[in-house]
Structures are given as structure tokens and as C-alpha cells.
C-alpha positions, -999 to 999 in steps of 0.1 A, spaced: -656 226 -401 -664 260 -386 -667 291 -408 -634 309 -413 -636 342 -394 -629 375 -412 -595 392 -408 -612 418 -386 -625 390 -363 -591 373 -362 -574 406 -352 -600 409 -324 -592 373 -313 -555 382 -313 -560 412 -291 -580 390 -267 -552 363 -267 -526 390 -262 -543 402 -231 -547 367 -217 -510 360 -222 -502 392 -203 -522 382 -172 -494 362 -155 -470 391 -159 -496 416 -147 -504 394 -117 -467 392 -107 -464 430 -112 -495 436 -90 -483 412 -63 -449 430 -62 -465 465 -63 -488 457 -34 -461 439 -14 -479 406 -16 -449 388 -29 -434 392 6 -461 370 19 -446 341 0 -421 319 19 -396 326 -9 -406 355 -31 -378 351 -56 -384 313 -60 -421 321 -64 -414 345 -93 -389 319 -108 -415 291 -107 -443 313 -120 -424 326 -150 -410 291 -157 -445 276 -155 -460 301 -179 -430 297 -203 -438 260 -206 -476 266 -207 -474 291 -236 -449 269 -254 -473 240 -253 -502 263 -263 -481 272 -294 -475 236 -303 -513 230 -299 -521 252 -329 -509 228 -356 -529 198 -342 -560 220 -340 -555 229 -377 -550 192 -386 -580 180 -367 -605 208 -374 -591 220 -408 -592 256 -393 -560 268 -410 -565 304 -396 -555 293 -361 -518 292 -370 -519 330 -372 -516 330 -334 -483 310 -335 -459 339 -338 -475 359 -310 -476 329 -287 -440 320 -296 -428 355 -287 -447 354 -254 -430 321 -246 -397 338 -253 -408 368 -231 -416 346 -201 -384 325 -206 -364 358 -205 -381 368 -173 -375 333 -159 -338 334 -166 -333 370 -155 -350 363 -122 -325 334 -117 -294 353 -127 -302 387 -112 -327 384 -83 -315 350 -72 -277 353 -77 -271 390 -86 -250 379 -115 -224 363 -93 -211 339 -119 -189 318 -96 -220 310 -75 -241 304 -106 -216 279 -120 -215 261 -87 -253 259 -87 -254 246 -123 -229 219 -114 -250 209 -84 -283 210 -103 -280 196 -139 -316 205 -146 -304 241 -149 -282 231 -178 -312 216 -196 -331 249 -190 -303 270 -203 -299 249 -234 -337 252 -240 -335 290 -236 -305 293 -260 -324 274 -286 -353 299 -283 -332 329 -292 -328 322 -329 -365 314 -331 -374 348 -316 -351 367 -338 -362 350 -370 -400 355 -364 -404 386 -386 -418 384 -421 -385 397 -434 -365 369 -418 -391 343 -429 -387 355 -465 -349 357 -463 -344 322 -448 -370 305 -470 -371 267 -464 -343 270 -438 -368 289 -416 -391 259 -413 -361 237 -405 -348 261 -379 -382 264 -362 -386 227 -359 -362 230 -329 -393 241 -309 -400 203 -305 -366 198 -288 -372 230 -267 -405 216 -255 -389 182 -245 -361 200 -227 -386 223 -210 -406 195 -197 -375 176 -185 -362 208 -168 -395 211 -149 -396 174 -141 -361 174 -125 -368 206 -107 -399 195 -87 -382 163 -74 -411 148 -54 -445 159 -66 -443 153 -104 -480 158 -110 -477 190 -130 -447 181 -151 -463 147 -158 -494 165 -171 -472 187 -194 -454 155 -206 -487 138 -214 -499 168 -233 -467 170 -252 -469 133 -261 -505 137 -274 -494 167 -295 -465 147 -310 -489 118 -315 -513 139 -336 -485 151 -358 -471 116 -362 -504 100 -372 -511 128 -396 -477 124 -412 -483 86 -415 -517 93 -431 -502 117 -456 -475 91 -465 -502 64 -471 -522 88 -493 -491 97 -513 -486 60 -523 
């Protein structure tokens, strides 16, 4: 097991991870500022797919922290969970806003028709709705107030991840390489948790 870093080092790591998580947003902003988004065949679709991709990527990164802790015994890594979770919510908000505003300009009749035509959007919207209470209960005050209910509430992140991968899978239609990779990673992460839980049950007997 690696030596536990000091709180000063952990804060430095957090700043580094924070900057890394901002890179996709800065990239989109830079492309838009320079007019490079117009070079894309469909700029709005490009932004939608980019923000959706990074939502799922950061979500899986968040879920990776606990398996890392279980395997390496480095408990300090879970301190990144809140920040990553909020970045996941940030990119999911950008993803949904791009769809509602840039793609459909809040024309709800057209949006409803699109949802009926493409069920994968329903899955995505459900996943987004489930992230809202997680984001708003991520403060120390809410954690203390909810107590054990907080852990139960935040277990919904597993369902959110499944819905997110399913949303991506149905969206791409033909080339499922990327959603398949995400699905495999998610299965591995679930597998680590399952085997650890089974191990704990055997030790408790």
C-alpha cells in the first residue's frame, strides 16, 4: 500500500483533477470562440455528443474510486468523489441544455415528438433527473442532516450509470464500440464491488 499523502498534497491533487475535468469544457469554449465548431458537419450535435460523452466518462471515473480503495486500501482517494460527481452533474446539465435550447430552442411540442420517436432520450432524461438530488445533497450539511439516508440515496448512482450506458448504446445505433467499452468498464466496477461484498460476508461468518 502506498503511503497516504498529506492533506496539503491531496489538495494539490484535487486542484490538478479539477483542471483536468475542466479541459472538455474549455475545449468546447475555445472551439466556439475561434469559430472552429462551424467546421463540424453538425456543430450542435458535436456539442451534444461531447458533453454526453464526458458526462458518462466522469461518472465512471467517480465509480472507479471505491474499487481503487478496496483493491489498494488507499482510502484517501474517495475524497475526490464529491468533486467528480459535481463535474458529472455539470456536464449532464450542459448536455441537456444543448439539447433543449440549441437543438430545439425549448419548442416543447417538437421535443415531445422527438422523445416519442427516440426512446433513448427518455432513458437519458430519467438518468439526469436522478442526478439532481445527488448534486443537491452533496454538501457536508446535507450529509449530516440525512445520515444513513444519504448513503441510500447516493446508491442511485449505480442505476444512473446503467441508464447512461444504455442511453449511449441506443444513441450510436451502428458502431457500438465506445458504449461497449463503457459497459465493460461498468461491469468490471460492479464486479469488484460484488466480490468484495461476498468476501466481507464470508469473513463475517
